PDB file of N, CA, C and O in Angstrom:
ATOM      1  N   MET A   1      80.976 130.574  80.811  1.00  0.00           N
ATOM      2  CA  MET A   1      80.142 128.823  80.195  1.00  0.00           C
ATOM      3  C   MET A   1      80.291 127.712  80.286  1.00  0.00           C
ATOM      4  O   MET A   1      79.464 126.851  79.988  1.00  0.00           O
ATOM      5  N   ALA A   2      81.391 127.546  80.721  1.00  0.00           N
ATOM      6  CA  ALA A   2      81.221 125.817  81.049  1.00  0.00           C
ATOM      7  C   ALA A   2      80.764 125.477  82.478  1.00  0.00           C
ATOM      8  O   ALA A   2      80.839 124.266  82.687  1.00  0.00           O
ATOM      9  N   THR A   3      80.431 126.004  83.246  1.00  0.00           N
ATOM     10  CA  THR A   3      79.984 125.979  84.628  1.00  0.00           C
ATOM     11  C   THR A   3      78.511 125.966  84.147  1.00  0.00           C
ATOM     12  O   THR A   3      77.896 124.901  84.199  1.00  0.00           O
ATOM     13  N   GLY A   4      77.861 127.176  83.645  1.00  0.00           N
ATOM     14  CA  GLY A   4      76.152 127.334  82.850  1.00  0.00           C
ATOM     15  C   GLY A   4      75.654 126.275  82.558  1.00  0.00           C
ATOM     16  O   GLY A   4      74.672 125.736  83.069  1.00  0.00           O
ATOM     17  N   ASN A   5      76.816 125.649  81.066  1.00  0.00           N
ATOM     18  CA  ASN A   5      76.566 124.395  80.988  1.00  0.00           C
ATOM     19  C   ASN A   5      76.289 123.314  81.699  1.00  0.00           C
ATOM     20  O   ASN A   5      75.152 122.853  81.600  1.00  0.00           O
ATOM     21  N   THR A   6      77.482 122.522  82.772  1.00  0.00           N
ATOM     22  CA  THR A   6      77.206 121.574  83.530  1.00  0.00           C
ATOM     23  C   THR A   6      76.218 122.116  84.746  1.00  0.00           C
ATOM     24  O   THR A   6      76.271 121.197  85.563  1.00  0.00           O
ATOM     25  N   GLN A   7      75.759 122.652  85.027  1.00  0.00           N
ATOM     26  CA  GLN A   7      74.608 123.024  86.077  1.00  0.00           C
ATOM     27  C   GLN A   7      73.565 123.229  84.935  1.00  0.00           C
ATOM     28  O   GLN A   7      72.882 122.545  85.697  1.00  0.00           O
ATOM     29  N   MET A   8      73.114 123.378  84.330  1.00  0.00           N
ATOM     30  CA  MET A   8      71.889 122.899  83.622  1.00  0.00           C
ATOM     31  C   MET A   8      71.893 121.399  83.053  1.00  0.00           C
ATOM     32  O   MET A   8      70.812 120.809  83.050  1.00  0.00           O
ATOM     33  N   LYS A   9      73.099 120.703  82.544  1.00  0.00           N
ATOM     34  CA  LYS A   9      72.870 119.718  83.159  1.00  0.00           C
ATOM     35  C   LYS A   9      72.311 118.902  84.302  1.00  0.00           C
ATOM     36  O   LYS A   9      71.376 118.103  84.356  1.00  0.00           O
ATOM     37  N   VAL A  10      72.936 119.225  84.953  1.00  0.00           N
ATOM     38  CA  VAL A  10      72.281 118.963  86.384  1.00  0.00           C
ATOM     39  C   VAL A  10      71.171 118.831  86.409  1.00  0.00           C
ATOM     40  O   VAL A  10      70.537 117.777  86.360  1.00  0.00           O
ATOM     41  N   TYR A  11      70.771 119.960  86.494  1.00  0.00           N
ATOM     42  CA  TYR A  11      68.970 120.718  86.804  1.00  0.00           C
ATOM     43  C   TYR A  11      68.271 119.770  85.586  1.00  0.00           C
ATOM     44  O   TYR A  11      67.143 119.315  85.775  1.00  0.00           O
ATOM     45  N   HIS A  12      68.903 119.532  84.498  1.00  0.00           N
ATOM     46  CA  HIS A  12      67.450 118.494  83.616  1.00  0.00           C
ATOM     47  C   HIS A  12      67.683 117.177  84.213  1.00  0.00           C
ATOM     48  O   HIS A  12      66.713 116.420  84.217  1.00  0.00           O
ATOM     49  N   ALA A  13      68.984 116.681  84.811  1.00  0.00           N
ATOM     50  CA  ALA A  13      68.641 115.117  84.873  1.00  0.00           C
ATOM     51  C   ALA A  13      67.584 115.174  86.306  1.00  0.00           C
ATOM     52  O   ALA A  13      66.628 114.447  86.574  1.00  0.00           O
ATOM     53  N   LEU A  14      68.086 116.165  86.969  1.00  0.00           N
ATOM     54  CA  LEU A  14      67.291 116.437  88.727  1.00  0.00           C
ATOM     55  C   LEU A  14      65.206 116.638  87.999  1.00  0.00           C
ATOM     56  O   LEU A  14      64.240 116.052  88.488  1.00  0.00           O
ATOM     57  N   LEU A  15      65.187 117.257  87.242  1.00  0.00           N
ATOM     58  CA  LEU A  15      64.116 117.633  87.015  1.00  0.00           C
ATOM     59  C   LEU A  15      63.232 116.386  86.057  1.00  0.00           C
ATOM     60  O   LEU A  15      62.045 116.065  86.001  1.00  0.00           O
ATOM     61  N   SER A  16      64.381 115.942  85.426  1.00  0.00           N
ATOM     62  CA  SER A  16      63.831 114.333  84.260  1.00  0.00           C
ATOM     63  C   SER A  16      63.300 113.125  85.253  1.00  0.00           C
ATOM     64  O   SER A  16      62.361 112.331  85.206  1.00  0.00           O
ATOM     65  N   SER A  17      64.096 113.319  85.934  1.00  0.00           N
ATOM     66  CA  SER A  17      64.554 111.912  86.840  1.00  0.00           C
ATOM     67  C   SER A  17      63.608 112.274  88.290  1.00  0.00           C
ATOM     68  O   SER A  17      64.313 112.395  89.292  1.00  0.00           O
ATOM     69  N   PRO A  18      62.122 112.457  88.509  1.00  0.00           N
ATOM     70  CA  PRO A  18      61.299 113.139  89.880  1.00  0.00           C
ATOM     71  C   PRO A  18      62.002 111.709  91.130  1.00  0.00           C
ATOM     72  O   PRO A  18      61.028 111.522  91.859  1.00  0.00           O
ATOM     73  N   GLY A  19      62.655 111.155  91.413  1.00  0.00           N
ATOM     74  CA  GLY A  19      63.418 110.301  92.366  1.00  0.00           C
ATOM     75  C   GLY A  19      64.746 110.902  92.382  1.00  0.00           C
ATOM     76  O   GLY A  19      64.954 110.905  93.595  1.00  0.00           O
ATOM     77  N   ALA A  20      65.364 111.206  92.063  1.00  0.00           N
ATOM     78  CA  ALA A  20      66.978 111.735  92.003  1.00  0.00           C
ATOM     79  C   ALA A  20      67.515 112.724  92.938  1.00  0.00           C
ATOM     80  O   ALA A  20      67.469 113.945  93.087  1.00  0.00           O
ATOM     81  N   ARG A  21      67.888 112.005  93.340  1.00  0.00           N
ATOM     82  CA  ARG A  21      68.799 113.190  94.382  1.00  0.00           C
ATOM     83  C   ARG A  21      70.153 113.718  94.256  1.00  0.00           C
ATOM     84  O   ARG A  21      71.123 112.970  94.134  1.00  0.00           O
ATOM     85  N   TYR A  22      70.254 115.167  94.286  1.00  0.00           N
ATOM     86  CA  TYR A  22      71.281 115.484  94.293  1.00  0.00           C
ATOM     87  C   TYR A  22      72.578 114.933  95.179  1.00  0.00           C
ATOM     88  O   TYR A  22      72.434 115.047  96.397  1.00  0.00           O
ATOM     89  N   GLU A  23      73.727 114.397  94.752  1.00  0.00           N
ATOM     90  CA  GLU A  23      74.634 114.095  95.304  1.00  0.00           C
ATOM     91  C   GLU A  23      76.388 115.267  94.935  1.00  0.00           C
ATOM     92  O   GLU A  23      76.730 115.469  93.769  1.00  0.00           O
ATOM     93  N   ASP A  24      77.187 115.833  96.099  1.00  0.00           N
ATOM     94  CA  ASP A  24      77.923 116.868  95.440  1.00  0.00           C
ATOM     95  C   ASP A  24      79.330 115.569  95.517  1.00  0.00           C
ATOM     96  O   ASP A  24      79.645 114.895  96.498  1.00  0.00           O
ATOM     97  N   LEU A  25      79.785 115.561  94.503  1.00  0.00           N
ATOM     98  CA  LEU A  25      81.089 114.671  94.071  1.00  0.00           C
ATOM     99  C   LEU A  25      82.162 114.855  94.514  1.00  0.00           C
ATOM    100  O   LEU A  25      83.051 114.007  94.438  1.00  0.00           O
ATOM    101  N   GLY A  26      82.343 116.307  95.221  1.00  0.00           N
ATOM    102  CA  GLY A  26      83.363 117.135  96.211  1.00  0.00           C
ATOM    103  C   GLY A  26      84.676 117.693  95.369  1.00  0.00           C
ATOM    104  O   GLY A  26      84.925 117.061  94.342  1.00  0.00           O
ATOM    105  N   PRO A  27      85.572 118.842  95.698  1.00  0.00           N
ATOM    106  CA  PRO A  27      85.972 119.623  94.675  1.00  0.00           C
ATOM    107  C   PRO A  27      87.468 118.470  93.949  1.00  0.00           C
ATOM    108  O   PRO A  27      88.300 119.091  93.286  1.00  0.00           O
ATOM    109  N   ASP A  28      87.648 117.274  94.080  1.00  0.00           N
ATOM    110  CA  ASP A  28      88.891 116.719  93.998  1.00  0.00           C
ATOM    111  C   ASP A  28      88.196 115.414  93.277  1.00  0.00           C
ATOM    112  O   ASP A  28      88.917 114.418  93.219  1.00  0.00           O
ATOM    113  N   TYR A  29      87.274 115.342  92.890  1.00  0.00           N
ATOM    114  CA  TYR A  29      86.096 114.159  91.974  1.00  0.00           C
ATOM    115  C   TYR A  29      86.931 113.811  90.767  1.00  0.00           C
ATOM    116  O   TYR A  29      87.401 112.703  90.508  1.00  0.00           O
ATOM    117  N   HIS A  30      87.074 115.203  89.891  1.00  0.00           N
ATOM    118  CA  HIS A  30      87.869 114.413  88.707  1.00  0.00           C
ATOM    119  C   HIS A  30      89.671 114.456  89.207  1.00  0.00           C
ATOM    120  O   HIS A  30      90.533 113.763  88.668  1.00  0.00           O
ATOM    121  N   GLU A  31      89.825 115.071  89.915  1.00  0.00           N
ATOM    122  CA  GLU A  31      91.355 114.433  90.305  1.00  0.00           C
ATOM    123  C   GLU A  31      91.401 112.796  90.435  1.00  0.00           C
ATOM    124  O   GLU A  31      91.972 111.974  89.718  1.00  0.00           O
ATOM    125  N   ARG A  32      90.671 112.635  91.494  1.00  0.00           N
ATOM    126  CA  ARG A  32      90.508 110.789  92.132  1.00  0.00           C
ATOM    127  C   ARG A  32      90.026 110.008  90.502  1.00  0.00           C
ATOM    128  O   ARG A  32      90.667 109.049  90.072  1.00  0.00           O
ATOM    129  N   GLN A  33      89.150 110.438  89.946  1.00  0.00           N
ATOM    130  CA  GLN A  33      89.015 109.348  88.423  1.00  0.00           C
ATOM    131  C   GLN A  33      89.865 109.339  88.108  1.00  0.00           C
ATOM    132  O   GLN A  33      90.364 108.220  87.985  1.00  0.00           O
ATOM    133  N   ARG A  34      90.781 110.641  87.697  1.00  0.00           N
ATOM    134  CA  ARG A  34      91.871 110.278  86.755  1.00  0.00           C
ATOM    135  C   ARG A  34      93.243 109.727  87.333  1.00  0.00           C
ATOM    136  O   ARG A  34      93.977 109.019  86.643  1.00  0.00           O
ATOM    137  N   ASP A  35      93.563 110.106  88.695  1.00  0.00           N
ATOM    138  CA  ASP A  35      94.491 109.164  89.734  1.00  0.00           C
ATOM    139  C   ASP A  35      94.284 107.649  89.090  1.00  0.00           C
ATOM    140  O   ASP A  35      95.155 106.969  88.548  1.00  0.00           O
ATOM    141  N   HIS A  36      93.141 107.370  89.261  1.00  0.00           N
ATOM    142  CA  HIS A  36      92.387 105.673  89.613  1.00  0.00           C
ATOM    143  C   HIS A  36      92.616 105.499  88.052  1.00  0.00           C
ATOM    144  O   HIS A  36      93.636 104.863  87.790  1.00  0.00           O
ATOM    145  N   THR A  37      91.904 105.917  87.003  1.00  0.00           N
ATOM    146  CA  THR A  37      92.618 105.286  85.525  1.00  0.00           C
ATOM    147  C   THR A  37      93.480 105.408  85.456  1.00  0.00           C
ATOM    148  O   THR A  37      93.859 104.481  84.740  1.00  0.00           O
ATOM    149  N   ARG A  38      94.550 106.169  85.795  1.00  0.00           N
ATOM    150  CA  ARG A  38      95.711 106.323  85.540  1.00  0.00           C
ATOM    151  C   ARG A  38      96.739 104.945  86.257  1.00  0.00           C
ATOM    152  O   ARG A  38      97.825 104.474  85.920  1.00  0.00           O
ATOM    153  N   ARG A  39      95.923 104.677  87.205  1.00  0.00           N
ATOM    154  CA  ARG A  39      96.632 103.488  88.058  1.00  0.00           C
ATOM    155  C   ARG A  39      96.152 101.987  87.387  1.00  0.00           C
ATOM    156  O   ARG A  39      96.877 100.993  87.389  1.00  0.00           O
ATOM    157  N   LEU A  40      94.979 102.032  86.899  1.00  0.00           N
ATOM    158  CA  LEU A  40      94.364 101.193  86.240  1.00  0.00           C
ATOM    159  C   LEU A  40      95.257 101.048  85.372  1.00  0.00           C
ATOM    160  O   LEU A  40      96.103 100.173  85.554  1.00  0.00           O
ATOM    161  N   SER A  41      95.296 101.783  84.327  1.00  0.00           N
ATOM    162  CA  SER A  41      96.028 101.145  83.113  1.00  0.00           C
ATOM    163  C   SER A  41      97.254 100.753  83.505  1.00  0.00           C
ATOM    164  O   SER A  41      97.600  99.673  83.027  1.00  0.00           O
ATOM    165  N   ARG A  42      98.190 101.397  84.379  1.00  0.00           N
ATOM    166  CA  ARG A  42      99.514 101.493  84.526  1.00  0.00           C
ATOM    167  C   ARG A  42      99.231  99.279  85.430  1.00  0.00           C
ATOM    168  O   ARG A  42      99.988  98.365  85.103  1.00  0.00           O
ATOM    169  N   LEU A  43      98.617  99.180  85.953  1.00  0.00           N
ATOM    170  CA  LEU A  43      98.376  97.468  86.043  1.00  0.00           C
ATOM    171  C   LEU A  43      97.730  96.822  85.299  1.00  0.00           C
ATOM    172  O   LEU A  43      97.496  95.732  85.820  1.00  0.00           O
ATOM    173  N   ILE A  44      97.241  96.928  84.187  1.00  0.00           N
ATOM    174  CA  ILE A  44      96.972  96.265  83.533  1.00  0.00           C
ATOM    175  C   ILE A  44      97.952  95.681  82.830  1.00  0.00           C
ATOM    176  O   ILE A  44      98.247  94.495  82.678  1.00  0.00           O
ATOM    177  N   GLY A  45      98.733  97.353  82.148  1.00  0.00           N
ATOM    178  CA  GLY A  45     100.038  97.089  81.320  1.00  0.00           C
ATOM    179  C   GLY A  45     101.211  96.326  81.987  1.00  0.00           C
ATOM    180  O   GLY A  45     102.112  95.742  81.384  1.00  0.00           O
ATOM    181  N   GLU A  46     101.053  96.425  83.334  1.00  0.00           N
ATOM    182  CA  GLU A  46     102.264  95.722  83.772  1.00  0.00           C
ATOM    183  C   GLU A  46     101.631  93.567  84.032  1.00  0.00           C
ATOM    184  O   GLU A  46     102.224  92.504  83.846  1.00  0.00           O
ATOM    185  N   ILE A  47     100.597  93.826  84.385  1.00  0.00           N
ATOM    186  CA  ILE A  47     100.528  92.621  83.955  1.00  0.00           C
ATOM    187  C   ILE A  47     100.224  91.763  82.336  1.00  0.00           C
ATOM    188  O   ILE A  47     100.227  90.564  82.057  1.00  0.00           O
ATOM    189  N   GLY A  48     100.028  92.746  81.666  1.00  0.00           N
ATOM    190  CA  GLY A  48      99.898  92.011  80.468  1.00  0.00           C
ATOM    191  C   GLY A  48     101.333  91.841  79.766  1.00  0.00           C
ATOM    192  O   GLY A  48     101.580  90.973  78.929  1.00  0.00           O
ATOM    193  N   SER A  49     102.241  92.802  80.235  1.00  0.00           N
ATOM    194  CA  SER A  49     103.909  91.908  80.108  1.00  0.00           C
ATOM    195  C   SER A  49     104.192  91.173  80.612  1.00  0.00           C
ATOM    196  O   SER A  49     105.267  90.710  80.232  1.00  0.00           O
ATOM    197  N   LEU A  50     103.542  90.480  81.802  1.00  0.00           N
ATOM    198  CA  LEU A  50     104.036  89.344  82.380  1.00  0.00           C
ATOM    199  C   LEU A  50     103.613  88.044  81.523  1.00  0.00           C
ATOM    200  O   LEU A  50     104.059  86.974  81.937  1.00  0.00           O
ATOM    201  N   GLY A  51     102.873  88.026  80.476  1.00  0.00           N
ATOM    202  CA  GLY A  51     102.144  87.284  79.244  1.00  0.00           C
ATOM    203  C   GLY A  51     100.087  86.633  79.576  1.00  0.00           C
ATOM    204  O   GLY A  51      99.357  85.711  79.211  1.00  0.00           O
ATOM    205  N   TYR A  52     100.012  87.925  80.508  1.00  0.00           N
ATOM    206  CA  TYR A  52      98.641  87.863  80.733  1.00  0.00           C
ATOM    207  C   TYR A  52      97.568  88.283  80.285  1.00  0.00           C
ATOM    208  O   TYR A  52      97.680  89.504  80.401  1.00  0.00           O
ATOM    209  N   GLU A  53      96.508  88.052  79.809  1.00  0.00           N
ATOM    210  CA  GLU A  53      95.492  88.539  79.032  1.00  0.00           C
ATOM    211  C   GLU A  53      94.532  89.215  80.157  1.00  0.00           C
ATOM    212  O   GLU A  53      94.115  88.336  80.911  1.00  0.00           O
ATOM    213  N   VAL A  54      94.070  90.466  80.488  1.00  0.00           N
ATOM    214  CA  VAL A  54      93.600  91.320  81.268  1.00  0.00           C
ATOM    215  C   VAL A  54      92.012  91.171  81.173  1.00  0.00           C
ATOM    216  O   VAL A  54      91.557  91.982  80.366  1.00  0.00           O
ATOM    217  N   THR A  55      91.141  90.448  81.707  1.00  0.00           N
ATOM    218  CA  THR A  55      89.507  91.281  81.367  1.00  0.00           C
ATOM    219  C   THR A  55      88.887  91.608  82.417  1.00  0.00           C
ATOM    220  O   THR A  55      89.030  90.826  83.357  1.00  0.00           O
ATOM    221  N   LEU A  56      88.201  92.558  82.598  1.00  0.00           N
ATOM    222  CA  LEU A  56      87.845  93.667  83.975  1.00  0.00           C
ATOM    223  C   LEU A  56      86.345  93.917  83.632  1.00  0.00           C
ATOM    224  O   LEU A  56      85.705  94.550  82.792  1.00  0.00           O
ATOM    225  N   CYS A  57      86.081  93.026  84.802  1.00  0.00           N
ATOM    226  CA  CYS A  57      84.408  93.466  85.360  1.00  0.00           C
ATOM    227  C   CYS A  57      84.550  94.191  86.763  1.00  0.00           C
ATOM    228  O   CYS A  57      85.453  94.014  87.581  1.00  0.00           O
ATOM    229  N   ARG A  58      83.432  95.071  86.869  1.00  0.00           N
ATOM    230  CA  ARG A  58      83.256  95.571  88.691  1.00  0.00           C
ATOM    231  C   ARG A  58      82.566  94.843  89.418  1.00  0.00           C
ATOM    232  O   ARG A  58      81.474  94.494  88.968  1.00  0.00           O
ATOM    233  N   ARG A  59      82.918  94.446  90.577  1.00  0.00           N
ATOM    234  CA  ARG A  59      82.326  93.907  91.393  1.00  0.00           C
ATOM    235  C   ARG A  59      81.225  94.685  91.976  1.00  0.00           C
ATOM    236  O   ARG A  59      81.411  95.874  92.237  1.00  0.00           O
ATOM    237  N   PRO A  60      79.812  93.978  92.260  1.00  0.00           N
ATOM    238  CA  PRO A  60      78.914  94.957  92.849  1.00  0.00           C
ATOM    239  C   PRO A  60      78.738  95.498  93.635  1.00  0.00           C
ATOM    240  O   PRO A  60      78.698  94.648  94.525  1.00  0.00           O
ATOM    241  N   GLN A  61      78.498  96.835  94.276  1.00  0.00           N
ATOM    242  CA  GLN A  61      78.385  97.057  95.013  1.00  0.00           C
ATOM    243  C   GLN A  61      77.761  97.021  96.167  1.00  0.00           C
ATOM    244  O   GLN A  61      76.581  96.826  95.875  1.00  0.00           O
ATOM    245  N   PRO A  62      77.862  97.094  97.301  1.00  0.00           N
ATOM    246  CA  PRO A  62      76.713  96.624  98.705  1.00  0.00           C
ATOM    247  C   PRO A  62      75.481  96.918  98.457  1.00  0.00           C
ATOM    248  O   PRO A  62      74.620  96.085  98.742  1.00  0.00           O
ATOM    249  N   GLN A  63      74.983  98.615  97.659  1.00  0.00           N
ATOM    250  CA  GLN A  63      73.877  98.983  97.659  1.00  0.00           C
ATOM    251  C   GLN A  63      73.685  98.360  96.808  1.00  0.00           C
ATOM    252  O   GLN A  63      72.555  97.882  96.903  1.00  0.00           O
ATOM    253  N   ASP A  64      74.444  97.899  95.491  1.00  0.00           N
ATOM    254  CA  ASP A  64      73.832  97.252  94.420  1.00  0.00           C
ATOM    255  C   ASP A  64      73.359  95.938  94.528  1.00  0.00           C
ATOM    256  O   ASP A  64      73.201  95.283  93.499  1.00  0.00           O
ATOM    257  N   THR A  65      73.172  95.577  95.357  1.00  0.00           N
ATOM    258  CA  THR A  65      73.204  93.918  95.622  1.00  0.00           C
ATOM    259  C   THR A  65      71.875  94.104  95.744  1.00  0.00           C
ATOM    260  O   THR A  65      71.467  95.230  96.027  1.00  0.00           O
ATOM    261  N   PRO A  66      70.825  92.859  95.520  1.00  0.00           N
ATOM    262  CA  PRO A  66      69.485  92.758  95.977  1.00  0.00           C
ATOM    263  C   PRO A  66      69.701  92.012  97.308  1.00  0.00           C
ATOM    264  O   PRO A  66      70.526  91.169  97.660  1.00  0.00           O
ATOM    265  N   ALA A  67      68.515  92.713  98.013  1.00  0.00           N
ATOM    266  CA  ALA A  67      68.406  92.086  99.151  1.00  0.00           C
ATOM    267  C   ALA A  67      67.724  90.764  99.399  1.00  0.00           C
ATOM    268  O   ALA A  67      66.707  90.460  98.775  1.00  0.00           O
ATOM    269  N   ALA A  68      68.275  89.964 100.311  1.00  0.00           N
ATOM    270  CA  ALA A  68      68.041  88.437 100.420  1.00  0.00           C
ATOM    271  C   ALA A  68      66.705  88.137 101.908  1.00  0.00           C
ATOM    272  O   ALA A  68      66.349  86.995 102.197  1.00  0.00           O
TER     273      ALA A  68
END
């Protein structure tokens, strides 16, 4: 049931955005995301324990920057 629901979400996203392309995220996508989130939380906690306030912002990726 969960797999069918996920597939329907993917189909809906692809059909509702004509220029969209499907990209397989890989079998370990969720594990990589979880590990990244845990590491980020741990590092923020360590910096905070040293007396610093942490503010995060994501750097733009090369494909996100406008061409000059």
